[in-house]
N, C-alpha and C positions, 0 to 999 in steps of 0.2 A: 472433388466438388467442381461443378460447372459454374463459372463466374459470368457467363454471357447468356442472354435470353435465347431460348430455342423455339419458343412458340409465341405467335402474335408479337413479333419483335418490335414493330413500330409503336404499338401500344405500350409495351414494356419500357421502351426507351423514353416515351413521354412520361410514364409514371416515375421513372428513375429521376428525370430532371425535376419534376414537381417535388418528389420526396427529398431530393438533395437541397433544393431551395428552402423547403420547410424545415429541414434539419438544421440549417444555419440559424434559423430563428429560435429553435427550441434547444440549442446546444446539443444536438444529437439525440435527444430523448424522444421516443416515439409517442405522439399524443394518443394514438390508437391503443397502445399498451396501457397507458394511464387511464384512458376512458373506459377500456374494457374492465380494468380492475375495479374502478369505482361503480360501474354499472352492475358488476357481479355482486358487490357488497350491497348496493342500494336495493336491488331487486330482492335479494334474500332477506334483507332487513325488513322490507315492505311486507313480506309474508310471514314474519316472525312476531306475532303479537306478544308472545312471552318476553322476547328480548326487548321489545318496545316498552313493555310495562316495567321491566327491570331498569331500563334507562331513565324512564320518567321518575321512578322511585329514587334512583340515585341522584337525579337532578334536584328533587325536593330536599333530600337529605343534605346535599352539599350546600344548597342555598340556605337552609336552616342553620347549618354548621357555621358558615361564614357570617351569617346575620347575628347569631349569638356571640360569636367571637368579636364582631364589631362593637357590640354593646359593652363588652367588658375590656376591650383591648387597651384603651387609655390607662386603665388601672393595672393591666398585666402586660406591659411592654416587655418584649423578649420571649414571650410564649407564642407558640405557633399552633395553628390547627392543621397544618400540613407542612412537611419538610421537603425541600428539593431532593432529587435523587443525588447520590454521592458525586456523580460526574458533572452535575449541573452547578457551575460556580457563578452564575449570573447574579445571584442575590446574596452572595457571601459577605459583602461589605457591611459593616455595622450600621451604616445609614439606612439600610433596608429594614432595620428592626424598629425604626421610629414611625409613629402614626403620622399620616395615613398610609405611608408607603408599605408598611407591613400588610395592611389589608389589600392593597393593590396587587402585590406580587402573590399573596396567598390565594386570592380570588383567581388570578391567572393560572396558578398551579392546579387548583381544583377544576377549572375549565379544561385544562390540558389532560388531567386524569380522566375526566368524564369522556372526552373524545377518544382517549385510548380505549376505554371500556366500550365505546360505541363502535369502534372499528375492529375490535377483536371479539372472538367467540360467537360470531354470527354463523349459525349452522348452515352448511352447504357452500360457503365461500372457500375457494381453493386457498391453500397455504400461501402460494405466491401472490395471489391477489390481495389477501389479507395483509401481507407484508408491505405491498405497494401502498395500499390505502392508509395503513398506520404510519408509514414513513412520510407519505405526501401530506397527510393531515398535520403531522408534527412539524413539517417544514413550514406550512402555512401559519401555524400557531407561533412558531419561532419568529416569523416576520412581524407579528404584532405584539411581541413580548414587551412589557413595560420598560425593560432595560434598554430598548432601542429608541426611546423618545425622550426629548428634553424635559417635558413637564412631568413625566412619571418616573424619572430616574433621579433619585436623591443624590447619587454620586456626582452626576452632572450638575445638578443645581448647587450643590456644595462647592464644586470646583468653580462654577460661574461666580458665586458670591466672593469666593476667595481671590479670584483673579480679576474681578471687575469686568467679566465678560470677554477677556482676551482669549480664553480657551475657545470660545465660539468663533472668534475672528481667525484664530490659528487653524481651527477645524475647517472653516470655509476655505481657507487657503490650501489646506491639505487636499480637500475634495476637488478644487479646481485643478490643482497640480496633477492629481491622479487622472482626472478626466482628460486633460490635455495629453498626458503621457499615454493613456490608452488609445486616444484618437490618432496619435502620431506613431504608435508602436514602439515607443521608447521604453527601455528597461527601468526598473525602480532605481532611485538614487542609492548608491552604495554597492550595487552589483559589480561595478568596475573593480572593486577591491577583491573580488573572488573569481577572477578569470582563471580557468584551468592552466596550470603551468606557472602561475604567479602566486595568487593568494591561496589557491587550493590545488590539489593534484600535483604537489611539488616533491613527492618522494622520488629520489633519483632512480632512473631506470632507462631501459632502451626498448624500442619497438623492435622485436626480433622476427615478426611475421606479419604479413598483410595480404589479405585477399579482398574480394569485392564486398565482403560482409563484416570482417573483423580486423582489428589490429590486436596483436598479442604483445603485451608489455612484460618484460622480465626486469624485476627490480634489483638494484645493486645491493650486494651484501653489506651489512653493517656490523657483522661480528667476524672474528677470526676463523671460526668454523661454523658450519651450518648443519642442520639435520639432513640426512641423506636423501630423504624423499621430498620432492618439491610439492608446493601447494598451488593448485590452479583455482582461481576465483572466477565464477561465472555470474555476473550480475544480470538482472532482468533487462530484456531488450527495450522495455518501455521507459527506461531511465538511462541517463548517462552514468558511466561506471563510477565516477569519482565521488559518489556518496560514500564509498568505502575508502576513499583517499581524500578526505576533506582537508582542512587546515591541519598542520602537523599534530596538534593536540587531540584532534578528533579522527585521526586516520587509523582504521583497522589494518590497512596494508602496512603502514609504518610500524605499527605495534608488532605485527607478526614478523616483519623483517628484523626489527630490533631484538626479537626473541629467538633469532637464529634460524628462521625459515627462508628458503628460497621461494619467492612468491612470483607467480605469473597471474595476469588478469586479462580478461577479454574486454576489449573496448569495441562496442557495436557501432557500425556505421549508422548515421542518421539517414534513413532512406528518403528518397524523393520519388517523383512520379515514374521514373525509369525502373524502379524496383517493385512495381505494382504486382508482379507475378511471382515474387519470392514467397515461398511457402514454409510450413513448419519443417519439412524435410531439409530445406536449404539451411535453416537455422541449426538443425541438428548436425548435418554433415559438414557444411562449410563453416559452421560456428564451433560447436563444442568438439566434434571429432577432429576437425582441422587443428584446433588448439592442442588437443591431446597428442596428435601425431607430431606436432612441432616440439612439444616438450619432450616426447620420447626420443627425438633426434638430438635435442640440445643436451638433455641429461639422460643418456642411454642407460638401459638396464636398471632403471630405478622406477619403482611404482609411484603412483601419483595420489596425493591426498587432495580430493576435489571438494570445493566449497561453493555453494550456490545461494543466491539471495533472491527471494520472491519467485517470480516465474523463471528466473535463471536457475533456481534450485529444481524446479519442476522439469525444465529442459535437461538439466544435468542428470537427473534421475532417469529420464527417458534414455539418455545416452548410456548410463550404467546398465540398464535393463537390456538395451540393444547389444552392448558389449558382452554381457553375460550370456545372451542367446548365441553369440558368435564365438564363445569360448575365448574372449579377449580379457586377459587378467591384469591389465595395466593399472587398474585402480586399486588402491589400498584401503581407502576410507572415504566416506561421504558425510559432509556437514551441510545441513540445510537450514538457512536462516529465514524464518517467516515464509516457508514454502509449503504450498498445499499439493498433495498428491490425489486426494479425493475432493471433488468439487460439489458434492451434494449439499454442503452447508457453507457456502462462500460468504456468509454474512450479508450485510446490506449491499455489497457489490452485486449480489445476485438479483437485486431489484431491477437492474438494467439488462438482465439477460433472460430473454424469452424469444420465441421465434419472430414475433412482431418487432421487437426491438432490434434483433440482429438483421432482419430484412431491411429495416430502416437505415441501420448503419451501413449495410452493403451498398445501398443506393447513394448514401452520402459519400462513402469512400470511392465509389466508382468514378465520381466526377474528377478527382485529382489523382487517384491511384494510391492514396494513403489516408490514414486518419491523423489529423493534425494534433500535435501534443497539447495544444491549448484546449482542445475539446475534451481530451482525456483529463486534463487538470481541472476543467470545470466540473466534470463528473465527480472527481475526488473531493473537490471543495464542497459540492452538494452533500456528500456523505457526512461531512463534518462542518456544515455551514455555521453551526452555533459558535464554533471557535474560529473558523477561518474567514467567515463573512461578517456576521453580526457583531462579534466581539471586536473585530478589527474596525468596523465602522464606529462603534461606540468610542473606542480609545482614540482613533485618528480624527474623527469628525465632530464628536461631541465633547470629549475631554480635551481635545487639542494636542494630544501627545504625538510626537513624531518618533515612532519606534524604529531604532536602527536595525538594518538588515544584518543577519548573521550568515555564516557559511552554508548552513543547512537550508535556510530560506532562499538564498541565492541559487543553490543547486536545484531546488524545487521549481524555480522559475525558468530553468534552462531546459525547456521541454523538448521532447523527441517525437518523432512520427512513427507510425506503424504501417507496414505495407498492406495493401488491400487484401491480397489473398491470405497472407500469413495471419493477419488479425482476425479475419473471418474464420479461418480454420481452427485457431486455438480456442476461440470463444465457443464454437459449435462442438468441437471434438472433446474439449476438456470441460468447460463450464456447463454446456447444455446437455451433452450426452454422457459425460463422465467416462469416456472411453478408456483412459489410462488406468483408473482404479478397477475397472470391471473387465480388463483383459481384452479390450477390442481395439486398442490403439495400434495401428499398422505402421511398420517401418519396413520398406522394401517388400510390401505386399503381405507380410506375416505379422501377427500380433506379438507384442513384447509383454513380458510378465514381470511385475515388481518382485514376485517371489523368487525369481531367478537370481536376484542380486545376492551376493554372498559376502559383502564387506560390511563392517560396522557403520552405524549411523550416529551422528550427532544432530539432533533436531531442536531448533529454537523456536519458541512461540513468544509473543508479546501480549501482555494482559489486555491492552486496550486497542487491539488491532481491528480496524474496520475493513481492511483489505484481505487479510489472511487470519481469520479468527483462530485463536489458539486451540480451541476444541477441534477445529478442522485440521490444523497442523498436526495435532496429537494422533490423528488416525494413521500416521506412519506405523504405529504399534500394531495396527490391525492388518496392514498391507504387506508387511515384511516378516521374514522368519529369521532375522539376525539380531545381534545385540543392538539395542537402541538406547542411547543416552539422551534423555529429554530434559531440556532446560526451559524454564518459564521465567521471563524477566519483566520488570515493570516497564511502562512506556507503551508507545504505539508502534505502528509499522516502520516508521523512520527513526523516531527518537529512541525507541527501544534498541535499535541496531547501532546507532551512533551513540555509544554508551561507554566511553573510555574510563579507565580507572583514574581516580584522583579525588581530591576533596571538593567540597562545595555543593554537590548535588546528591540528594538522597536516592540511592539505587539499591535494589535487592533482586535476588533471583532464587529459584528453587531448582534443584538438580537431582536426578536419580537415574540409575542405569537398570534396564531390564535385560537379562541374559537371553540368549536365543531360545533357551528351553524353559524360560519362566512363563507363568500364567499371565494372561492379560489383566491389567488394572485399568478400570474406567477412569476418565479424566477427573471426575469429581472426587473419587477416592484418592487419586494421585495428588491432587492439589492440597488435600487435607493431611497427607502423610509424608510427602516429599520434603527432605531437609531444606531449610531456608538459609540463605547466606546474604550478608550485607555486602554492598559494593557492586562493581561491574562484573558481568559475565565473561568479559574478554579473557581474563586469566583462566577461567574454566575451559574455554575453547582451546587456549594455548596448551594447557595441561593435557587435554584429550588428544590433541594432535601429537604431542610428544609421546604419549603412551602408545600410540599406534605408529610410531616411527622407529627408524633404526638408529645406528650410531651416527656420530657427528663426523663430518668430512670437510675437506677444503672446499671453499665456495666454487661453484662452476663459473666459467667465463660467460659473458653476455653473448647469447646466440651460439651458433656453430657453423661458421662459413663453409667448412669442409663438407657439411651435409646439406647445404642449401639454405641455411638460416643465418644470414649475416645481420648485424645490428643495422637497422635502417634509419633510425632517428632517435632523438632523445624523447623520453616520456614527457608529457602525456600523449604524444603522437598527434596525428592529424584529424582522425575521425571525431574525437571528442570536441574539437574546436568548430566543427561544421554546424552552423545554426539550422 
């Protein structure tokens, strides 16, 4: 990919500056992409009299429906003419069932339903544009939800009467505090309790390898013997690795070490402007392959069980396919957590991925040489604004609650950057063109094929994942010719992963294994037939790793100085601390 203008360079340079400045105002979202989608929808709706007639008829029916309900609602409190969707918890409190608030929220839901009907099923609109208009319209409606306003939210009114208005005073103080914090760039109160190496990322270990892109951490054994084959964990480069090593009770790393595994993990460098030309090949070669080489030297003559999370799993699978093409047999098993290999159905994240949007991002990244993590965090917040934005505002600013920050929330605020070239390459080659799944992804000038991989897979999906939808993750069954153990757990992209065993939280998962020569089972059939289990999926992963491992041996030492891999520093290392 050529990252510099080659034609009409002065004009392109001017365009780039204008686009970069505009992007800062729009949080990196291309206004042209949004406008194009709405224009496509509007023009096709304008020439569809049948759809217009259908919408008018629906509007009349819904108006009549809420009108009749209003006439009898004082006598039939508790009955509804429309129910919220299962994931919509805005109106779950009993106060919403009292008149007139029941009419207010049900009228809102009917309007919301009508707009969904209006933005879907318009003949001629592209699927991508339909998704954008549906999503954008839902975001606008969520802004004016009755749950967001003092006079139309009975929970807030009840709290105000109960506290004599002190909730509103506390809420105003919370809002001023947040505005001052954002203006000064200060972190949220409480994040100081979750600094890597102190409150989180405290599993003992050593940095045993460092290059310009990664630090490799080897964790200290906590059992007298360990399984012979080590575990390499590759997190996504768009996050700091310690989501997998949070506080001790929430640490997957600690759990695996305590269960007798020798664990290594990649800690990615947080890139800056000097890293603008790092590409996907650098992340593959200097990242995953460098880690595998180091482990092979530290624990020689032992195969590696590799585990990847999110895009780290995608990159790890690329490395596995590259190794298979090169007849490199150092891997023994692959575990992928919420990792997509086929990107034709990336969920709502795909709303931000088209040529207009990517060109806009390129111009924005060209200014500094990277995409700021805060802009990425803004995009993820937009995907789940109902819970991350509006619910937060209601609880903090209207109810006056001061919600304490936890380890996962603190990690989420510890944003990372993405290099210009690498971020552009993976969005285009994976999301836009789907090169990996379709056999066009090139490494060293030749394509890699997922069907070349000959090791068993453990693939995990999460039920409410807006980043890696589980139906998309499930496609590993279509793309490989090996044994696949698929696990589907409750939760979302992060909470579903940070899912330790223990009392207090309801968790469940489904698990089933497809042998290499078994017939394909579609995801809807799978979810209706796969055995269900209560509790955390972590023990299922530990059992799967054990089944594909050898005998137990004495723990290996940290590093191998004789082969050029001395212990360089204590975990969590240096890279994870770089802001």
